[in-house]
PQR file of N, CA, C, O and H, with PARSE charges and radii, in Angstrom:
ATOM      1  N   MET A   1       0.786  -1.341   0.324 -0.4000 1.5000
ATOM      2  CA  MET A   1       0.148  -0.021  -0.229 -0.0000 2.0000
ATOM      3  C   MET A   1       0.996   1.543   0.030  0.5500 1.7000
ATOM      4  O   MET A   1       0.690   2.638  -0.443 -0.5500 1.4000
ATOM      5  N   LEU A   2       1.870   1.278   0.726 -0.4000 1.5000
ATOM      6  CA  LEU A   2       2.805   2.527   0.986 -0.0000 2.0000
ATOM      7  C   LEU A   2       3.236   2.612  -0.346  0.5500 1.7000
ATOM      8  O   LEU A   2       2.928   3.549  -1.083 -0.5500 1.4000
ATOM      9  H   LEU A   2       2.119   0.388   1.110  0.4000 1.0000
ATOM     10  N   ARG A   3       4.141   1.391  -0.773 -0.4000 1.5000
ATOM     11  CA  ARG A   3       4.705   1.857  -2.147 -0.0000 2.0000
ATOM     12  C   ARG A   3       3.620   2.770  -3.133  0.5500 1.7000
ATOM     13  O   ARG A   3       3.787   3.911  -3.565 -0.5500 1.4000
ATOM     14  H   ARG A   3       4.392   0.630  -0.175  0.4000 1.0000
ATOM     15  N   ALA A   4       2.524   1.903  -3.313 -0.4000 1.5000
ATOM     16  CA  ALA A   4       1.411   2.548  -4.482 -0.0000 2.0000
ATOM     17  C   ALA A   4       1.006   3.810  -3.988  0.5500 1.7000
ATOM     18  O   ALA A   4       0.553   4.672  -4.742 -0.5500 1.4000
ATOM     19  H   ALA A   4       2.389   0.977  -2.962  0.4000 1.0000
ATOM     20  N   ALA A   5       1.134   3.966  -2.821 -0.4000 1.5000
ATOM     21  CA  ALA A   5       0.664   5.443  -2.536 -0.0000 2.0000
ATOM     22  C   ALA A   5       1.452   6.305  -2.496  0.5500 1.7000
ATOM     23  O   ALA A   5       1.062   7.445  -2.243 -0.5500 1.4000
ATOM     24  H   ALA A   5       1.501   3.265  -2.209  0.4000 1.0000
ATOM     25  N   LEU A   6       3.161   5.975  -2.793 -0.4000 1.5000
ATOM     26  CA  LEU A   6       4.061   7.001  -2.889 -0.0000 2.0000
ATOM     27  C   LEU A   6       4.386   7.139  -4.288  0.5500 1.7000
ATOM     28  O   LEU A   6       4.808   8.221  -4.696 -0.5500 1.4000
ATOM     29  H   LEU A   6       3.478   5.049  -2.999  0.4000 1.0000
ATOM     30  N   ARG A   7       4.163   5.686  -5.439 -0.4000 1.5000
ATOM     31  CA  ARG A   7       4.111   6.382  -6.931 -0.0000 2.0000
ATOM     32  C   ARG A   7       2.594   7.277  -7.242  0.5500 1.7000
ATOM     33  O   ARG A   7       2.542   8.052  -8.198 -0.5500 1.4000
ATOM     34  H   ARG A   7       3.821   4.807  -5.107  0.4000 1.0000
ATOM     35  N   ARG A   8       1.449   7.075  -6.363 -0.4000 1.5000
ATOM     36  CA  ARG A   8       0.646   8.174  -6.929 -0.0000 2.0000
ATOM     37  C   ARG A   8       0.908   9.308  -6.920  0.5500 1.7000
ATOM     38  O   ARG A   8       0.608  10.090  -7.822 -0.5500 1.4000
ATOM     39  H   ARG A   8       1.491   6.446  -5.587  0.4000 1.0000
ATOM     40  N   PHE A   9       1.720   9.685  -5.544 -0.4000 1.5000
ATOM     41  CA  PHE A   9       1.818  11.006  -5.332 -0.0000 2.0000
ATOM     42  C   PHE A   9       2.816  11.445  -6.070  0.5500 1.7000
ATOM     43  O   PHE A   9       2.662  12.602  -6.461 -0.5500 1.4000
ATOM     44  H   PHE A   9       1.964   9.050  -4.811  0.4000 1.0000
ATOM     45  N   ALA A  10       3.883  10.867  -6.426 -0.4000 1.5000
ATOM     46  CA  ALA A  10       4.938  11.165  -7.402 -0.0000 2.0000
ATOM     47  C   ALA A  10       3.815  11.344  -8.779  0.5500 1.7000
ATOM     48  O   ALA A  10       3.879  12.508  -9.175 -0.5500 1.4000
ATOM     49  H   ALA A  10       4.008   9.927  -6.108  0.4000 1.0000
ATOM     50  N   SER A  11       3.252  10.873  -9.244 -0.4000 1.5000
ATOM     51  CA  SER A  11       2.813  11.224 -10.411 -0.0000 2.0000
ATOM     52  C   SER A  11       1.380  12.345 -10.096  0.5500 1.7000
ATOM     53  O   SER A  11       1.017  13.131 -10.971 -0.5500 1.4000
ATOM     54  H   SER A  11       3.200   9.927  -8.922  0.4000 1.0000
ATOM     55  N   ASP A  12       0.874  12.283  -9.116 -0.4000 1.5000
ATOM     56  CA  ASP A  12       0.544  13.615  -8.772 -0.0000 2.0000
ATOM     57  C   ASP A  12       0.076  13.628  -7.109  0.5500 1.7000
ATOM     58  O   ASP A  12      -0.478  12.873  -6.310 -0.5500 1.4000
ATOM     59  H   ASP A  12       1.168  11.644  -8.405  0.4000 1.0000
ATOM     60  N   PRO A  13       0.743  15.148  -7.148 -0.5600 1.5000
ATOM     61  CA  PRO A  13       1.140  15.402  -5.737  0.2800 2.0000
ATOM     62  C   PRO A  13      -0.391  15.889  -5.116  0.5500 1.7000
ATOM     63  O   PRO A  13      -0.510  16.224  -3.937 -0.5500 1.4000
ATOM     64  N   ARG A  14      -1.465  15.880  -6.018 -0.4000 1.5000
ATOM     65  CA  ARG A  14      -2.599  16.483  -5.075 -0.0000 2.0000
ATOM     66  C   ARG A  14      -3.563  16.003  -5.555  0.5500 1.7000
ATOM     67  O   ARG A  14      -4.526  16.755  -5.704 -0.5500 1.4000
ATOM     68  H   ARG A  14      -1.368  15.609  -6.976  0.4000 1.0000
ATOM     69  N   ASP A  15      -3.719  14.192  -6.098 -0.4000 1.5000
ATOM     70  CA  ASP A  15      -4.520  13.486  -6.128 -0.0000 2.0000
ATOM     71  C   ASP A  15      -5.369  13.521  -5.044  0.5500 1.7000
ATOM     72  O   ASP A  15      -5.122  13.997  -3.936 -0.5500 1.4000
ATOM     73  H   ASP A  15      -2.937  13.582  -5.977  0.4000 1.0000
ATOM     74  N   ALA A  16      -6.356  13.004  -5.411 -0.4000 1.5000
ATOM     75  CA  ALA A  16      -7.759  13.363  -4.228 -0.0000 2.0000
ATOM     76  C   ALA A  16      -7.944  12.389  -3.660  0.5500 1.7000
ATOM     77  O   ALA A  16      -8.756  12.371  -2.735 -0.5500 1.4000
ATOM     78  H   ALA A  16      -6.556  12.617  -6.311  0.4000 1.0000
ATOM     79  N   LEU A  17      -7.236  11.253  -4.042 -0.4000 1.5000
ATOM     80  CA  LEU A  17      -7.655   9.638  -3.352 -0.0000 2.0000
ATOM     81  C   LEU A  17      -6.723   9.465  -2.320  0.5500 1.7000
ATOM     82  O   LEU A  17      -6.772   8.553  -1.495 -0.5500 1.4000
ATOM     83  H   LEU A  17      -6.576  11.267  -4.793  0.4000 1.0000
ATOM     84  N   LEU A  18      -5.425  10.811  -2.397 -0.4000 1.5000
ATOM     85  CA  LEU A  18      -4.675  10.772  -1.377 -0.0000 2.0000
ATOM     86  C   LEU A  18      -4.764  11.566   0.386  0.5500 1.7000
ATOM     87  O   LEU A  18      -4.200  11.453   1.475 -0.5500 1.4000
ATOM     88  H   LEU A  18      -5.385  11.552  -3.068  0.4000 1.0000
ATOM     89  N   HIS A  19      -6.110  12.564  -0.409 -0.4000 1.5000
ATOM     90  CA  HIS A  19      -6.031  13.046   0.541 -0.0000 2.0000
ATOM     91  C   HIS A  19      -5.649  13.998   1.594  0.5500 1.7000
ATOM     92  O   HIS A  19      -5.905  14.146   2.789 -0.5500 1.4000
ATOM     93  H   HIS A  19      -6.568  12.657  -1.294  0.4000 1.0000
ATOM     94  N   VAL A  20      -4.662  14.817   0.349 -0.4000 1.5000
ATOM     95  CA  VAL A  20      -3.664  15.885   0.707 -0.0000 2.0000
ATOM     96  C   VAL A  20      -4.020  16.566   0.856  0.5500 1.7000
ATOM     97  O   VAL A  20      -4.907  16.973   0.105 -0.5500 1.4000
ATOM     98  H   VAL A  20      -4.454  14.697  -0.622  0.4000 1.0000
ATOM     99  N   HIS A  21      -3.388  17.674   2.612 -0.4000 1.5000
ATOM    100  CA  HIS A  21      -4.015  18.750   3.330 -0.0000 2.0000
ATOM    101  C   HIS A  21      -2.787  18.853   4.030  0.5500 1.7000
ATOM    102  O   HIS A  21      -2.009  18.024   4.502 -0.5500 1.4000
ATOM    103  H   HIS A  21      -2.668  17.343   3.222  0.4000 1.0000
ATOM    104  N   ASN A  22      -2.835  20.700   3.945 -0.4000 1.5000
ATOM    105  CA  ASN A  22      -1.619  20.961   5.153 -0.0000 2.0000
ATOM    106  C   ASN A  22      -2.382  20.933   6.147  0.5500 1.7000
ATOM    107  O   ASN A  22      -3.575  20.658   6.274 -0.5500 1.4000
ATOM    108  H   ASN A  22      -3.467  21.374   3.562  0.4000 1.0000
ATOM    109  N   LEU A  23      -1.393  21.317   7.017 -0.4000 1.5000
ATOM    110  CA  LEU A  23      -1.470  21.000   8.524 -0.0000 2.0000
ATOM    111  C   LEU A  23      -1.472  22.620   9.551  0.5500 1.7000
ATOM    112  O   LEU A  23      -1.384  23.686   8.940 -0.5500 1.4000
ATOM    113  H   LEU A  23      -0.423  21.540   6.914  0.4000 1.0000
ATOM    114  N   LYS A  24      -1.552  22.613  10.716 -0.4000 1.5000
ATOM    115  CA  LYS A  24      -1.865  23.900  11.274 -0.0000 2.0000
ATOM    116  C   LYS A  24      -1.388  23.657  12.632  0.5500 1.7000
ATOM    117  O   LYS A  24      -1.297  22.563  13.189 -0.5500 1.4000
ATOM    118  H   LYS A  24      -1.624  21.748  11.212  0.4000 1.0000
ATOM    119  N   GLY A  25      -1.085  24.843  13.113 -0.4000 1.5000
ATOM    120  CA  GLY A  25      -0.167  25.017  14.762 -0.0000 2.0000
ATOM    121  C   GLY A  25       0.986  24.603  14.443  0.5500 1.7000
ATOM    122  O   GLY A  25       1.197  24.937  13.277 -0.5500 1.4000
ATOM    123  H   GLY A  25      -1.159  25.732  12.661  0.4000 1.0000
ATOM    124  N   GLU A  26       1.878  24.024  14.893 -0.4000 1.5000
ATOM    125  CA  GLU A  26       3.177  24.155  15.186 -0.0000 2.0000
ATOM    126  C   GLU A  26       3.457  23.062  13.880  0.5500 1.7000
ATOM    127  O   GLU A  26       4.646  23.078  13.560 -0.5500 1.4000
ATOM    128  H   GLU A  26       1.707  23.752  15.840  0.4000 1.0000
ATOM    129  N   LEU A  27       2.767  22.284  13.203 -0.4000 1.5000
ATOM    130  CA  LEU A  27       3.101  21.869  11.989 -0.0000 2.0000
ATOM    131  C   LEU A  27       2.316  22.903  10.797  0.5500 1.7000
ATOM    132  O   LEU A  27       1.994  22.382   9.729 -0.5500 1.4000
ATOM    133  H   LEU A  27       1.802  22.271  13.463  0.4000 1.0000
ATOM    134  N   GLU A  28       2.108  23.981  10.970 -0.4000 1.5000
ATOM    135  CA  GLU A  28       1.731  24.412   9.932 -0.0000 2.0000
ATOM    136  C   GLU A  28       2.529  24.843   8.455  0.5500 1.7000
ATOM    137  O   GLU A  28       2.084  25.438   7.474 -0.5500 1.4000
ATOM    138  H   GLU A  28       2.370  24.404  11.837  0.4000 1.0000
ATOM    139  N   SER A  29       3.645  24.385   8.681 -0.4000 1.5000
ATOM    140  CA  SER A  29       4.542  24.335   7.381 -0.0000 2.0000
ATOM    141  C   SER A  29       4.807  22.869   6.534  0.5500 1.7000
ATOM    142  O   SER A  29       5.635  22.663   5.647 -0.5500 1.4000
ATOM    143  H   SER A  29       4.006  23.901   9.479  0.4000 1.0000
ATOM    144  N   TYR A  30       4.078  22.180   6.965 -0.4000 1.5000
ATOM    145  CA  TYR A  30       3.815  20.483   6.758 -0.0000 2.0000
ATOM    146  C   TYR A  30       2.497  20.336   6.218  0.5500 1.7000
ATOM    147  O   TYR A  30       1.444  20.790   6.664 -0.5500 1.4000
ATOM    148  H   TYR A  30       3.405  22.347   7.686  0.4000 1.0000
ATOM    149  N   TRP A  31       2.760  19.412   4.865 -0.4000 1.5000
ATOM    150  CA  TRP A  31       1.598  18.517   4.296 -0.0000 2.0000
ATOM    151  C   TRP A  31       1.444  17.261   4.740  0.5500 1.7000
ATOM    152  O   TRP A  31       2.201  16.774   5.580 -0.5500 1.4000
ATOM    153  H   TRP A  31       3.616  19.042   4.502  0.4000 1.0000
ATOM    154  N   VAL A  32       0.435  16.622   4.206 -0.4000 1.5000
ATOM    155  CA  VAL A  32       0.278  14.896   4.904 -0.0000 2.0000
ATOM    156  C   VAL A  32      -0.704  14.027   3.841  0.5500 1.7000
ATOM    157  O   VAL A  32      -1.661  14.560   3.281 -0.5500 1.4000
ATOM    158  H   VAL A  32      -0.179  17.018   3.524  0.4000 1.0000
ATOM    159  N   PHE A  33      -0.468  13.132   3.716 -0.4000 1.5000
ATOM    160  CA  PHE A  33      -0.959  12.410   2.861 -0.0000 2.0000
ATOM    161  C   PHE A  33      -1.560  11.229   3.217  0.5500 1.7000
ATOM    162  O   PHE A  33      -0.691  10.783   3.966 -0.5500 1.4000
ATOM    163  H   PHE A  33       0.310  12.698   4.171  0.4000 1.0000
ATOM    164  N   SER A  34      -2.521  10.329   3.206 -0.4000 1.5000
ATOM    165  CA  SER A  34      -3.190   9.034   3.696 -0.0000 2.0000
ATOM    166  C   SER A  34      -2.882   8.002   2.522  0.5500 1.7000
ATOM    167  O   SER A  34      -3.142   8.137   1.326 -0.5500 1.4000
ATOM    168  H   SER A  34      -3.226  10.691   2.597  0.4000 1.0000
ATOM    169  N   VAL A  35      -2.330   7.057   3.097 -0.4000 1.5000
ATOM    170  CA  VAL A  35      -1.621   5.817   2.622 -0.0000 2.0000
ATOM    171  C   VAL A  35      -3.085   4.845   2.833  0.5500 1.7000
ATOM    172  O   VAL A  35      -3.829   4.477   1.924 -0.5500 1.4000
ATOM    173  H   VAL A  35      -2.118   6.947   4.068  0.4000 1.0000
ATOM    174  N   ASP A  36      -3.232   4.581   4.218 -0.4000 1.5000
ATOM    175  CA  ASP A  36      -4.503   4.383   4.482 -0.0000 2.0000
ATOM    176  C   ASP A  36      -5.545   4.530   5.744  0.5500 1.7000
ATOM    177  O   ASP A  36      -6.499   5.263   5.480 -0.5500 1.4000
ATOM    178  H   ASP A  36      -2.628   4.881   4.957  0.4000 1.0000
ATOM    179  N   GLU A  37      -5.541   4.066   6.839 -0.4000 1.5000
ATOM    180  CA  GLU A  37      -6.795   4.867   7.242 -0.0000 2.0000
ATOM    181  C   GLU A  37      -6.092   5.575   8.620  0.5500 1.7000
ATOM    182  O   GLU A  37      -6.318   6.592   9.276 -0.5500 1.4000
ATOM    183  H   GLU A  37      -4.767   3.471   7.053  0.4000 1.0000
ATOM    184  N   ASP A  38      -5.080   4.426   8.689 -0.4000 1.5000
ATOM    185  CA  ASP A  38      -4.020   5.206   9.617 -0.0000 2.0000
ATOM    186  C   ASP A  38      -2.498   5.435   9.224  0.5500 1.7000
ATOM    187  O   ASP A  38      -1.680   5.932   9.998 -0.5500 1.4000
ATOM    188  H   ASP A  38      -4.896   3.600   8.156  0.4000 1.0000
ATOM    189  N   LEU A  39      -2.368   5.244   8.636 -0.4000 1.5000
ATOM    190  CA  LEU A  39      -0.713   5.396   7.845 -0.0000 2.0000
ATOM    191  C   LEU A  39      -0.808   6.572   7.090  0.5500 1.7000
ATOM    192  O   LEU A  39      -1.373   6.636   5.997 -0.5500 1.4000
ATOM    193  H   LEU A  39      -3.033   4.840   8.007  0.4000 1.0000
ATOM    194  N   ARG A  40      -0.209   7.590   7.718 -0.4000 1.5000
ATOM    195  CA  ARG A  40       0.666   8.984   7.377 -0.0000 2.0000
ATOM    196  C   ARG A  40       2.116   9.288   6.439  0.5500 1.7000
ATOM    197  O   ARG A  40       3.201   8.771   6.703 -0.5500 1.4000
ATOM    198  H   ARG A  40       0.249   7.538   8.606  0.4000 1.0000
ATOM    199  N   VAL A  41       1.945   9.946   5.648 -0.4000 1.5000
ATOM    200  CA  VAL A  41       3.233  10.626   5.234 -0.0000 2.0000
ATOM    201  C   VAL A  41       3.134  12.083   5.163  0.5500 1.7000
ATOM    202  O   VAL A  41       2.434  12.790   4.437 -0.5500 1.4000
ATOM    203  H   VAL A  41       1.063  10.366   5.433  0.4000 1.0000
ATOM    204  N   LEU A  42       4.310  12.497   6.420 -0.4000 1.5000
ATOM    205  CA  LEU A  42       3.896  13.669   6.587 -0.0000 2.0000
ATOM    206  C   LEU A  42       5.283  14.326   5.647  0.5500 1.7000
ATOM    207  O   LEU A  42       6.311  13.650   5.605 -0.5500 1.4000
ATOM    208  H   LEU A  42       4.879  11.923   7.009  0.4000 1.0000
ATOM    209  N   PHE A  43       5.199  16.031   4.721 -0.4000 1.5000
ATOM    210  CA  PHE A  43       6.098  16.467   3.914 -0.0000 2.0000
ATOM    211  C   PHE A  43       6.248  17.739   3.741  0.5500 1.7000
ATOM    212  O   PHE A  43       5.262  18.292   4.228 -0.5500 1.4000
ATOM    213  H   PHE A  43       4.364  16.579   4.755  0.4000 1.0000
ATOM    214  N   ARG A  44       7.003  18.530   3.280 -0.4000 1.5000
ATOM    215  CA  ARG A  44       6.960  19.901   2.793 -0.0000 2.0000
ATOM    216  C   ARG A  44       7.498  19.895   1.864  0.5500 1.7000
ATOM    217  O   ARG A  44       8.324  19.114   1.390 -0.5500 1.4000
ATOM    218  H   ARG A  44       7.804  18.080   2.884  0.4000 1.0000
ATOM    219  N   TRP A  45       6.861  21.199   1.364 -0.4000 1.5000
ATOM    220  CA  TRP A  45       7.693  21.838  -0.084 -0.0000 2.0000
ATOM    221  C   TRP A  45       8.390  22.993   0.353  0.5500 1.7000
ATOM    222  O   TRP A  45       8.242  23.735   1.324 -0.5500 1.4000
ATOM    223  H   TRP A  45       6.190  21.833   1.749  0.4000 1.0000
ATOM    224  N   GLU A  46       9.284  22.961  -0.712 -0.4000 1.5000
ATOM    225  CA  GLU A  46      10.360  23.664  -1.040 -0.0000 2.0000
ATOM    226  C   GLU A  46      10.563  24.404  -2.327  0.5500 1.7000
ATOM    227  O   GLU A  46      11.491  23.993  -3.023 -0.5500 1.4000
ATOM    228  H   GLU A  46       9.405  22.358  -1.500  0.4000 1.0000
ATOM    229  N   GLY A  47       9.858  25.429  -2.776 -0.4000 1.5000
ATOM    230  CA  GLY A  47       9.159  25.292  -4.176 -0.0000 2.0000
ATOM    231  C   GLY A  47       8.659  24.376  -5.052  0.5500 1.7000
ATOM    232  O   GLY A  47       7.454  24.143  -4.950 -0.5500 1.4000
ATOM    233  H   GLY A  47       9.104  25.763  -2.210  0.4000 1.0000
ATOM    234  N   GLU A  48       9.282  23.797  -5.888 -0.4000 1.5000
ATOM    235  CA  GLU A  48       8.588  22.748  -6.293 -0.0000 2.0000
ATOM    236  C   GLU A  48       9.045  21.300  -5.913  0.5500 1.7000
ATOM    237  O   GLU A  48       8.459  20.245  -6.158 -0.5500 1.4000
ATOM    238  H   GLU A  48      10.260  23.986  -5.970  0.4000 1.0000
ATOM    239  N   ASN A  49      10.157  21.484  -5.296 -0.4000 1.5000
ATOM    240  CA  ASN A  49      10.783  20.191  -4.531 -0.0000 2.0000
ATOM    241  C   ASN A  49      10.007  19.148  -3.475  0.5500 1.7000
ATOM    242  O   ASN A  49      10.021  19.779  -2.418 -0.5500 1.4000
ATOM    243  H   ASN A  49      10.633  22.341  -5.097  0.4000 1.0000
ATOM    244  N   VAL A  50       9.524  18.227  -3.295 -0.4000 1.5000
ATOM    245  CA  VAL A  50       9.034  17.873  -2.165 -0.0000 2.0000
ATOM    246  C   VAL A  50       9.693  17.008  -0.867  0.5500 1.7000
ATOM    247  O   VAL A  50       9.906  15.845  -1.210 -0.5500 1.4000
ATOM    248  H   VAL A  50       9.512  17.714  -4.153  0.4000 1.0000
ATOM    249  N   PHE A  51       9.930  17.180   0.013 -0.4000 1.5000
ATOM    250  CA  PHE A  51      10.695  16.499   0.956 -0.0000 2.0000
ATOM    251  C   PHE A  51       9.754  15.757   2.088  0.5500 1.7000
ATOM    252  O   PHE A  51       8.884  16.214   2.829 -0.5500 1.4000
ATOM    253  H   PHE A  51       9.757  18.125   0.292  0.4000 1.0000
ATOM    254  N   LEU A  52      10.278  14.443   1.922 -0.4000 1.5000
ATOM    255  CA  LEU A  52       9.421  13.578   2.693 -0.0000 2.0000
ATOM    256  C   LEU A  52       9.948  13.278   4.393  0.5500 1.7000
ATOM    257  O   LEU A  52      10.947  12.576   4.546 -0.5500 1.4000
ATOM    258  H   LEU A  52      10.985  14.072   1.320  0.4000 1.0000
ATOM    259  N   VAL A  53       9.473  13.650   5.205 -0.4000 1.5000
ATOM    260  CA  VAL A  53       9.570  14.021   6.710 -0.0000 2.0000
ATOM    261  C   VAL A  53       9.183  12.818   7.416  0.5500 1.7000
ATOM    262  O   VAL A  53      10.192  12.606   8.089 -0.5500 1.4000
ATOM    263  H   VAL A  53       8.661  14.220   5.080  0.4000 1.0000
ATOM    264  N   ASN A  54       8.546  12.105   7.627 -0.4000 1.5000
ATOM    265  CA  ASN A  54       7.988  11.134   8.401 -0.0000 2.0000
ATOM    266  C   ASN A  54       6.971  10.116   7.865  0.5500 1.7000
ATOM    267  O   ASN A  54       6.028  10.415   7.133 -0.5500 1.4000
ATOM    268  H   ASN A  54       7.726  12.278   7.080  0.4000 1.0000
ATOM    269  N   ILE A  55       7.262   8.878   8.307 -0.4000 1.5000
ATOM    270  CA  ILE A  55       5.832   8.100   7.791 -0.0000 2.0000
ATOM    271  C   ILE A  55       5.799   7.170   9.121  0.5500 1.7000
ATOM    272  O   ILE A  55       6.721   6.640   9.741 -0.5500 1.4000
ATOM    273  H   ILE A  55       8.028   8.635   8.902  0.4000 1.0000
ATOM    274  N   GLY A  56       4.435   7.168   9.323 -0.4000 1.5000
ATOM    275  CA  GLY A  56       3.807   6.543  10.311 -0.0000 2.0000
ATOM    276  C   GLY A  56       2.646   6.239  11.072  0.5500 1.7000
ATOM    277  O   GLY A  56       2.255   6.079   9.915 -0.5500 1.4000
ATOM    278  H   GLY A  56       3.686   7.598   8.819  0.4000 1.0000
ATOM    279  N   THR A  57       1.920   6.052  11.651 -0.4000 1.5000
ATOM    280  CA  THR A  57       0.303   6.132  12.051 -0.0000 2.0000
ATOM    281  C   THR A  57      -0.040   7.591  12.495  0.5500 1.7000
ATOM    282  O   THR A  57       0.801   8.463  12.712 -0.5500 1.4000
ATOM    283  H   THR A  57       2.238   6.182  12.591  0.4000 1.0000
ATOM    284  N   HIS A  58      -1.442   7.738  12.604 -0.4000 1.5000
ATOM    285  CA  HIS A  58      -1.732   8.974  12.445 -0.0000 2.0000
ATOM    286  C   HIS A  58      -0.965   9.579  14.073  0.5500 1.7000
ATOM    287  O   HIS A  58      -0.590  10.750  14.130 -0.5500 1.4000
ATOM    288  H   HIS A  58      -2.126   7.030  12.427  0.4000 1.0000
ATOM    289  N   ASP A  59      -0.842   8.846  15.033 -0.4000 1.5000
ATOM    290  CA  ASP A  59      -0.455   8.913  16.154 -0.0000 2.0000
ATOM    291  C   ASP A  59       1.013   9.015  16.026  0.5500 1.7000
ATOM    292  O   ASP A  59       1.373   9.162  17.194 -0.5500 1.4000
ATOM    293  H   ASP A  59      -1.147   7.895  14.986  0.4000 1.0000
ATOM    294  N   GLN A  60       1.863   9.020  15.428 -0.4000 1.5000
ATOM    295  CA  GLN A  60       2.969   8.879  15.270 -0.0000 2.0000
ATOM    296  C   GLN A  60       3.581  10.323  14.597  0.5500 1.7000
ATOM    297  O   GLN A  60       4.572  11.008  14.847 -0.5500 1.4000
ATOM    298  H   GLN A  60       1.571   8.901  14.479  0.4000 1.0000
ATOM    299  N   VAL A  61       2.512  10.418  13.650 -0.4000 1.5000
ATOM    300  CA  VAL A  61       3.133  11.364  12.682 -0.0000 2.0000
ATOM    301  C   VAL A  61       2.695  13.104  13.735  0.5500 1.7000
ATOM    302  O   VAL A  61       3.576  13.861  14.142 -0.5500 1.4000
ATOM    303  H   VAL A  61       1.707   9.861  13.447  0.4000 1.0000
ATOM    304  N   TYR A  62       1.173  13.338  13.946 -0.4000 1.5000
ATOM    305  CA  TYR A  62       0.940  14.284  14.634 -0.0000 2.0000
ATOM    306  C   TYR A  62       1.543  13.880  15.947  0.5500 1.7000
ATOM    307  O   TYR A  62       1.485  14.640  16.913 -0.5500 1.4000
ATOM    308  H   TYR A  62       0.458  12.722  13.615  0.4000 1.0000
TER
END
């Protein structure tokens, strides 16, 4: 599942199936997308580049 989600993200970082959204508060400079119900990928944009920061469960990432 993770590999498929990463491929989908690489193909289209705004794919609606990934539920991509920006965060608020202390994590406001980060974005996240969903792999499944609980697994998340935390990332940040730098210009047109994306840097993956953390991969884990909802509780681990937030």
